[in-house]
C-alpha positions in Angstrom: 219.5 94.1 154.1 216.3 94.1 154.7 213.9 97.5 154.0 214.7 98.5 157.5 217.8 98.7 157.8 217.8 100.7 154.6 215.4 103.3 155.9 217.3 103.8 158.6 220.5 104.4 156.7 219.0 106.5 154.0 216.3 108.9 154.6 215.7 108.6 150.6 214.7 105.2 150.5 212.4 106.0 153.6 210.8 108.4 151.8 210.0 106.7 148.5 208.6 103.3 150.4 207.6 104.8 153.3 206.1 108.1 152.6 205.9 107.3 148.5 206.6 110.4 147.6 210.3 111.1 145.1 212.1 114.0 146.8 213.4 116.5 144.8 216.8 116.3 143.6 217.9 119.6 146.5 215.5 117.5 148.7 217.3 114.5 147.8 221.2 116.0 148.4 219.9 117.4 151.6 218.5 114.6 152.8 221.5 112.3 152.2 223.6 115.2 153.6 221.7 114.9 157.5 221.9 111.1 157.5 225.8 111.7 157.4 226.9 114.3 159.0 225.9 115.8 162.5 225.3 119.9 161.2 222.9 120.4 158.2 221.8 124.3 157.4 219.7 124.5 154.1 219.0 128.5 153.2 216.6 128.5 150.2 214.2 130.8 148.3 210.0 130.9 149.0 208.4 127.9 148.3 210.5 125.0 147.4 209.4 122.3 149.6 211.2 123.3 152.6 208.6 122.5 154.6 208.0 119.2 153.4 211.5 118.1 153.8 211.7 118.9 157.4 208.5 116.9 157.8 210.5 114.2 156.3 213.4 114.4 158.6 210.9 114.4 161.5 209.0 111.3 160.5 212.1 109.4 159.2 214.0 109.4 162.4 211.2 108.6 164.8 210.5 105.8 162.8 214.2 104.6 162.1 215.4 105.2 165.8 214.2 103.5 169.3 214.7 106.4 171.6 214.8 109.2 169.8 214.1 112.9 170.8 213.7 115.1 168.1 212.9 119.0 169.5 211.8 121.8 166.8 212.2 125.2 167.3 211.5 128.4 164.9 210.8 132.0 165.8 206.7 132.0 166.2 203.6 129.3 167.1 202.2 129.9 163.6 205.7 128.4 162.0 205.0 125.3 163.8 202.0 124.6 164.6 200.2 126.1 161.1 203.0 124.9 158.6 205.7 121.9 160.0 203.2 120.4 162.4 200.5 120.4 160.0 203.1 119.1 157.0 204.1 116.2 159.7 200.2 115.3 159.9 199.7 115.4 156.2 203.0 113.1 155.5 202.0 110.7 158.4 198.3 110.4 156.7 200.8 109.8 153.4 202.2 106.6 155.4 201.9 103.4 154.7 199.4 102.3 156.8 201.4 100.0 158.7 203.5 102.2 159.8 201.4 105.4 160.3 199.4 103.1 162.8 202.5 103.7 165.3 202.8 107.5 165.2 200.4 109.5 167.2 200.0 113.6 167.0 198.5 116.0 169.7 198.9 119.9 169.7 202.7 119.8 169.7 203.8 116.6 170.3 204.6 113.8 168.1 205.2 110.1 169.1 205.7 106.6 168.7 202.4 105.3 170.0 203.9 102.2 172.1 206.9 104.6 173.7 205.6 108.5 173.8 208.3 109.4 176.3 210.7 107.9 175.1 210.4 108.3 171.0 209.0 112.1 170.1 209.2 114.9 168.7 208.2 118.4 170.6 207.7 121.4 169.3 209.2 124.9 171.2 208.7 128.4 170.3 212.1 130.3 169.8 211.7 133.3 172.2 214.5 135.9 173.6 213.0 135.9 176.8 212.6 132.2 177.0 215.6 130.6 175.2 215.1 127.0 176.5 213.9 125.9 172.8 216.9 123.3 172.9 217.5 122.4 176.9 217.5 119.7 178.7 217.7 116.9 175.7 219.6 113.9 176.1 219.8 110.5 175.0 222.2 108.8 171.8 219.6 110.0 169.0 218.8 113.4 169.5 217.7 115.9 165.7 217.7 119.4 166.8 215.5 121.3 164.0 215.0 124.9 164.0 212.1 126.0 160.7 212.8 129.7 159.7 216.4 129.5 161.2 217.4 133.3 160.8 214.8 134.2 162.4 215.9 132.7 165.5 217.5 134.2 168.4 221.0 133.3 168.9 220.4 132.9 172.8 218.0 129.9 171.7 221.4 128.0 170.6 223.7 129.2 172.9 221.7 127.5 175.5 220.9 124.7 173.6 224.7 124.6 172.9 225.0 121.6 175.4 222.5 119.6 174.4 223.8 120.0 170.6 227.0 119.0 171.1 225.9 115.9 172.4 228.2 112.6 170.7 226.0 112.0 167.5 223.5 114.3 167.8 222.3 115.6 164.7 221.1 119.9 163.9 219.4 121.2 161.1 218.9 124.8 160.5 216.4 125.7 157.4 215.2 128.6 156.4 214.7 132.1 154.2 218.4 134.0 154.7 217.0 137.3 156.2 219.5 138.2 158.4 223.4 138.9 158.0 224.5 138.1 161.4 223.5 135.3 163.8 224.0 131.6 164.2 222.3 131.0 160.8 224.4 133.3 159.1 227.2 131.8 160.8 226.7 128.7 159.6 227.2 129.8 156.2 230.6 132.0 156.6 232.4 132.1 159.9 231.9 128.9 160.8 231.5 127.1 157.5 233.8 124.6 158.6 231.6 123.1 161.3 228.9 122.2 158.7 227.2 121.2 155.1 225.7 123.9 153.2 222.7 123.7 150.8 221.4 126.8 148.7 218.3 126.2 147.3 217.2 129.1 144.8 213.4 129.1 143.4 214.9 127.6 139.7 216.1 124.4 141.5 212.8 123.7 142.7 209.9 122.4 140.6 207.2 123.8 143.6 207.9 127.2 142.6 206.0 128.1 139.7 207.9 129.5 136.4 206.8 133.3 136.5 207.4 133.4 140.0 211.1 135.2 140.1 209.6 137.3 136.7 207.0 138.9 139.1 209.2 139.1 141.9 211.7 141.2 139.8 208.9 143.1 138.2 207.1 144.3 141.1 210.8 145.1 143.4 214.0 144.7 141.1 216.5 141.8 140.3 218.5 143.4 142.3 216.2 143.9 145.5 216.8 142.6 148.7 213.6 140.8 148.6 214.4 139.2 145.4 218.2 138.3 146.5 215.9 136.5 149.9 213.1 135.3 148.2 213.9 134.1 144.8 217.9 133.4 144.6 218.0 132.1 148.8 220.4 134.4 149.0 221.5 136.4 152.1 220.6 140.4 151.9 223.6 143.1 150.9 223.9 145.2 153.6 222.5 148.7 152.6 223.2 151.8 154.6 221.1 153.6 152.8 217.7 151.0 153.8 215.2 152.8 155.4 213.4 149.6 156.7 216.0 146.3 157.0 213.8 143.0 155.4 215.4 141.5 158.7 213.4 144.1 160.7 210.0 143.1 159.0 210.3 139.4 158.7 211.2 139.0 162.6 208.1 141.1 163.5 205.4 138.7 161.8 203.2 136.8 164.0 205.8 137.6 167.0 204.8 136.1 170.3 204.2 139.7 172.1 201.6 141.3 173.8 199.6 143.8 172.5 199.6 147.5 173.8 196.6 148.0 176.3 194.8 150.7 175.6 196.2 151.6 172.4 194.5 153.1 169.7 193.4 152.2 166.3 194.9 154.0 163.3 193.8 153.6 159.5 195.9 154.8 156.8 194.6 155.4 153.4 197.0 156.1 150.6 194.9 156.6 147.1 195.6 155.9 143.9 197.1 158.2 141.4 196.5 156.7 137.9 197.6 153.5 135.5 198.8 150.4 137.8 199.2 151.9 141.3 197.0 150.5 144.1 194.6 152.0 146.8 195.6 151.0 149.7 193.8 150.5 153.8 196.4 149.5 156.3 195.2 149.1 159.9 196.9 149.4 163.0 196.5 149.4 166.7 199.8 150.0 168.6 202.3 147.7 168.3 200.2 145.4 166.1 199.2 145.5 162.5 196.0 143.8 162.5 195.2 142.4 159.3 197.2 142.5 155.7 197.3 145.7 153.7 194.4 145.8 151.9 194.7 147.1 148.3 192.3 148.2 145.2 192.8 148.9 141.1 191.7 151.2 138.9 188.9 152.6 141.6 187.3 155.9 141.1 187.5 158.5 144.0 184.0 158.2 145.1 184.5 154.0 144.7 187.4 153.9 147.1 185.4 156.3 149.6 182.4 153.7 149.6 185.2 150.9 150.1 187.0 152.7 153.1 182.7 153.3 154.3 181.7 149.6 154.1 185.5 148.6 156.6 183.7 151.3 158.8 180.4 150.0 159.1 181.6 146.3 159.2 183.7 147.3 162.5 183.3 145.5 166.1 183.6 148.5 169.3 187.0 147.0 169.7 188.2 147.3 165.9 186.8 151.3 165.5 189.9 153.7 164.3 190.3 156.9 166.5 191.2 158.4 162.7 190.9 157.7 159.4 194.6 159.4 158.2 194.2 160.2 154.5 197.3 161.0 152.3 195.4 164.5 150.4 198.2 164.7 148.1 196.8 164.2 144.6 193.5 162.5 144.5 193.2 161.9 148.0 191.8 165.2 148.8 188.8 164.0 147.1 188.4 160.6 149.2 188.6 162.8 152.4 186.1 165.3 151.7 183.7 162.1 151.1 184.6 160.6 154.0 183.8 163.3 156.3 180.5 164.3 154.1 179.5 160.3 155.2 180.3 160.9 159.3 183.3 159.0 159.8 186.7 160.2 161.6 189.1 161.4 159.0 191.8 163.4 158.8 193.7 164.7 156.1 197.7 164.4 155.8 199.6 166.4 153.7 203.1 164.2 153.1 204.5 166.9 151.3 204.4 168.8 154.3 207.0 170.1 156.9 208.0 167.7 159.1 206.5 167.9 162.7 209.6 166.7 164.1 211.1 169.0 167.1 214.6 168.7 165.8 214.5 169.2 162.1 215.6 165.7 160.9 213.7 165.3 157.9 213.3 167.6 154.7 209.2 166.4 154.8 206.7 164.8 156.5 206.7 162.1 154.4 210.3 161.6 155.7 209.0 161.4 158.9 206.3 159.2 158.9 208.3 156.4 157.1 211.5 157.0 159.4 209.0 156.3 162.3 207.8 153.2 161.0 211.2 152.2 161.2 211.8 153.1 164.3 208.3 150.5 165.2 210.1 148.1 163.7 213.4 148.5 165.7 211.4 148.4 169.4 211.3 144.7 168.9 207.7 144.5 170.0 205.8 144.8 166.2 204.1 142.4 165.0 202.9 142.1 161.6 200.3 139.2 159.7 202.7 137.5 157.1 201.6 140.0 154.5 204.4 139.5 152.5 203.9 142.3 149.5 204.1 144.1 152.6 207.0 143.4 153.8 208.7 143.6 150.4 207.4 146.9 149.7 208.5 148.2 153.5 212.1 146.9 152.2 212.7 149.0 148.9 213.2 152.7 149.5 216.3 153.9 150.0 217.1 157.2 151.9 220.0 160.0 152.0 220.7 163.4 153.5 220.4 166.8 151.5 222.6 169.4 152.0 221.9 170.4 154.9 221.8 167.1 156.8 218.4 166.2 156.8 217.0 163.1 155.5 214.9 162.7 152.5 213.2 158.9 151.5 213.3 157.6 148.1 210.0 159.1 146.5 208.1 157.2 144.1 208.9 158.6 141.5 212.0 158.0 142.0 211.3 154.3 142.8 209.9 154.0 139.4 212.4 155.3 137.6 214.8 151.9 138.9 212.0 149.9 137.8 210.4 149.4 140.9 206.6 149.6 141.5 205.1 152.4 144.0 205.4 151.3 147.5 201.4 151.9 147.9 200.7 149.3 150.7 203.9 150.6 152.7 202.8 154.3 152.3 199.3 153.4 153.3 200.8 151.5 156.6 203.3 154.7 157.1 200.2 157.3 157.0 199.0 155.1 160.4 201.8 157.1 162.4 200.9 160.3 161.6 198.2 160.2 164.5 198.8 162.9 167.8 199.2 161.6 171.5 197.2 158.6 172.0 194.7 159.3 174.8 192.1 156.5 175.7 189.3 158.6 176.4 189.1 160.1 172.7 189.1 155.8 171.8 185.6 155.8 173.6 184.4 158.8 172.2 185.1 157.1 168.9 183.3 154.3 169.9 180.3 156.4 170.7 180.5 158.4 167.0 180.1 154.8 165.5 177.2 154.2 167.1 176.0 157.3 166.4 177.1 156.7 162.7 174.5 153.6 162.4 172.1 155.3 164.1 172.8 158.1 161.5 172.8 155.4 158.4 169.6 153.5 159.2 167.6 157.0 159.4 169.1 158.0 156.4 168.3 154.8 154.5 168.8 154.6 151.0 172.3 154.1 149.5 173.5 155.0 153.4 172.2 151.9 154.5 172.7 149.5 151.3 
């Protein structure tokens, strides 16, 4: 049997001979399952080698089938362009030169050079309002790939069901198991008879650092959902007392929705008390968290104030915060005073104070802010950067009802008592919801205030202009 025939039958041979790589045991098992079966679903922990596996599949199918069509989808453009397509490009460069010469890449397209319209892979973002990712494909050699499939809306699979059901067509779903419902979840549960399934915990991959699982357990707890999903490759438990579900956070990462026009920018500052806790700064504009939450350890109050002042000084005019909301419980009051002395638009927030909710649903303000954050995610338009530390913390706190029926969110001390770290990043994020009603004119006034503040710094000189 020729090498070409062996590669067509066995993608592991293709990896070894054409890509000059030896797959990990789980990758070898999954590759052969795809070769032998039409529907394969893979749930995994973080960093196990899933993107490389999918890239190998695309190149194997493209090279060994004469008229392959490979639609690839994921919840975000980032997952396709920056992760999967980048991985395909990397392995194309590592292919044997005589094979790589026949493959072209441009934008969201990978194709055979001599048949670019007949043999190709294409990237299509999966969106609820545009569910056509898997529609319109026909032919005898079809391979449908859904990366981070847990976050792909069911409407995408429903719209493409006709093409996916074409005799001989193959469908591969892969991702972290973040949701306990949907097409990906059903492949392991209700519809499992129709699928070949693989679970890849971090312990099964040599690509994962040996101390990763230990660090995740120490940070979030070995019984937390973030540990189940990111380390064990298991679906989260359906905890009815969880304030913000992990799936809500995961689905917001780099979501392809427009930012709310005219929304003001709010900064939230949570000031560390002592020891291992961190001071943290979150920046949110309307439905978008603008960047990963910044955090600092072992800083004095004046150092924290200086770091916030420096962040403010570097703002462009379209980045100016309308308010800097500082938790004033404990050491935060000192930071607030210094920020005000420096002329920044800082306001104190006592999260232990009474709730502002007109219906009296919450025990205190902190409970209300966490619930506002939950409702922000539930809108379906929230956008997060890929800040895994923040996501892990947001999914940790639980809530309960007190004797008169008001909601109480688990405190930092209560979380520490069950060996979970303080959610400093998440608390800073929740503080951004302590603002009042947004007014565009207020934002314009704030930009003018920044210009006046900069002129004042230059005039004073010395430490303020450093």
